[in-house]
C-alpha positions in Angstrom: -82.7 218.9 44.3 -82.6 215.1 44.3 -82.4 215.0 48.1 -85.6 217.2 48.2 -87.4 214.8 45.8 -86.2 211.9 48.0 -87.6 213.5 51.1 -90.9 214.2 49.4 -91.0 210.6 48.1 -90.3 209.1 51.5 -92.9 211.3 53.1 -95.5 210.3 50.6 -94.6 206.6 51.0 -95.0 206.9 54.8 -98.4 208.7 54.4 -99.6 206.0 52.0 -98.7 203.3 54.6 -100.7 205.2 57.3 -97.8 206.7 59.1 -97.7 210.3 60.0 -94.2 211.6 59.3 -95.0 215.2 60.3 -96.6 214.2 63.6 -93.6 215.6 65.6 -94.4 219.1 64.2 -97.9 219.2 65.8 -97.2 217.0 68.9 -97.9 218.1 72.5 -94.2 218.8 73.0 -94.3 221.2 70.1 -97.5 222.8 71.3 -95.7 223.6 74.6 -92.7 225.1 72.7 -94.9 227.3 70.5 -96.9 230.3 71.5 -100.6 229.5 72.0 -101.5 232.1 69.4 -99.7 229.9 66.9 -101.5 226.6 67.7 -103.9 227.2 64.8 -100.9 226.7 62.5 -100.2 223.3 64.1 -103.8 222.3 63.7 -103.8 223.3 60.1 -100.6 221.2 59.5 -102.3 218.2 61.0 -105.4 218.7 58.8 -103.3 219.0 55.7 -101.4 215.9 56.5 -104.6 214.0 57.1 -106.0 215.3 53.8 -102.9 214.2 51.8 -103.1 210.8 53.5 -106.8 210.4 52.5 -105.9 211.6 49.0 -103.1 209.1 48.7 -105.3 206.3 49.9 -108.3 207.1 47.7 -106.6 208.5 44.6 -102.9 207.6 44.6 -102.5 207.7 40.9 -104.1 211.1 40.5 -101.9 212.6 43.3 -98.6 211.1 41.8 -99.5 212.3 38.3 -100.3 215.8 39.7 -97.0 215.9 41.5 -95.1 214.8 38.4 -96.9 217.3 36.2 -96.0 220.0 38.7 -92.4 219.0 38.5 -92.5 219.0 34.7 -94.0 222.5 34.7 -91.4 223.9 37.2 -88.6 222.3 35.1 -90.0 224.0 32.0 -90.0 227.3 33.8 -86.4 226.8 34.7 -85.5 225.9 31.1 -87.5 228.9 29.9 -85.6 231.4 32.1 -82.3 229.7 31.2 -83.1 230.2 27.5 -84.1 233.8 28.1 -81.0 234.7 29.9 -78.8 232.7 27.5 -80.4 234.6 24.6 -79.0 237.8 26.1 -75.6 236.4 26.8 -76.2 236.0 30.6 -74.6 232.7 31.8 -75.8 231.5 35.2 -75.2 228.1 36.8 -78.3 226.1 38.0 -78.2 227.2 41.7 -77.9 230.9 40.7 -80.8 230.5 38.2 -82.9 228.9 40.9 -82.0 231.8 43.2 -83.2 234.2 40.4 -86.6 232.4 40.3 -86.8 232.4 44.1 -85.9 236.0 44.2 -88.6 236.9 41.7 -91.2 235.2 43.8 -90.0 236.8 47.0 -89.9 240.3 45.3 -93.5 239.8 44.1 -94.6 239.1 47.7 -92.9 242.2 49.1 -95.4 245.0 49.8 -93.8 247.8 47.9 -95.6 250.6 46.1 -96.2 249.2 42.6 -93.3 246.8 43.2 -90.9 249.4 42.0 -87.4 248.3 42.4 -88.1 245.3 44.6 -87.4 242.7 41.8 -84.3 244.5 40.6 -82.9 244.9 44.1 -83.6 241.3 45.0 -81.9 240.1 41.8 -78.8 242.4 42.4 -78.5 241.0 45.9 -79.0 237.3 45.0 -77.0 237.2 41.8 -74.3 239.3 43.3 -74.1 237.0 46.3 -74.0 233.8 44.2 -71.8 235.0 41.3 -69.9 237.9 42.8 -71.1 240.2 40.0 -74.0 242.4 41.3 -74.1 244.3 38.0 -75.2 241.1 36.4 -78.1 240.9 38.9 -79.5 244.2 37.6 -79.4 242.9 34.0 -81.2 239.7 35.2 -83.8 241.8 37.0 -84.5 243.8 33.9 -84.8 240.7 31.8 -87.2 239.1 34.3 -89.2 242.3 34.3 -89.3 242.3 30.5 -90.4 238.6 30.5 -93.2 239.3 32.9 -94.3 242.4 30.9 -94.3 240.5 27.6 -96.4 237.7 29.1 -98.9 240.2 30.6 -99.3 242.0 27.3 -99.7 238.7 25.4 -102.4 237.6 27.9 -104.3 240.9 27.7 -104.1 240.7 23.9 -105.4 237.2 23.9 -108.2 238.2 26.2 -109.2 241.1 23.9 -109.0 238.9 20.8 -111.3 236.4 22.4 -113.8 239.2 23.1 -113.1 239.4 26.8 -112.5 242.5 28.8 -111.5 243.4 32.3 -115.0 245.0 32.8 -116.7 241.7 31.9 -114.3 239.8 34.2 -115.1 242.1 37.1 -118.8 241.8 36.3 -118.6 238.0 36.3 -116.8 238.0 39.6 -119.1 240.6 41.3 -121.3 239.2 44.1 -125.0 238.7 43.1 -127.4 241.2 44.6 -130.7 239.6 45.5 
């Protein structure tokens, strides 16, 4: 984790000094190695790097504070899941816990009907591979699903309490007809 932070720090330092550390990824040599249909990805990477460089030069403090706040939020999410699993007697080491979070994100991205079983299957696979106890993965999957459901219900209750509704949200996001 510290190595990853170090790589990000060095990359940002190089960008602040006007160097382009990712230049090799969108170089002519890479363009020859990649299918022409994928060249738009290389162009997008080049634009993103240029944008981050401009942001670092014009608003360095804002960017660094934003990155630090993101790191704080992600750390709190890891602590939250650690506390949740610990409350139910599930002990996972940090790498396994990070795999649980990664698996939850991957399972949410899988195009399964209503997401049924994707989260649980992912957790069984990842926790089973990292701890050797796949049955623990199913329990973790259920706890993560419970956590998501409780947060969803709390959010909908807060929306209703504040006088909002899904109908009003749809109406507010609907395109204007002129």
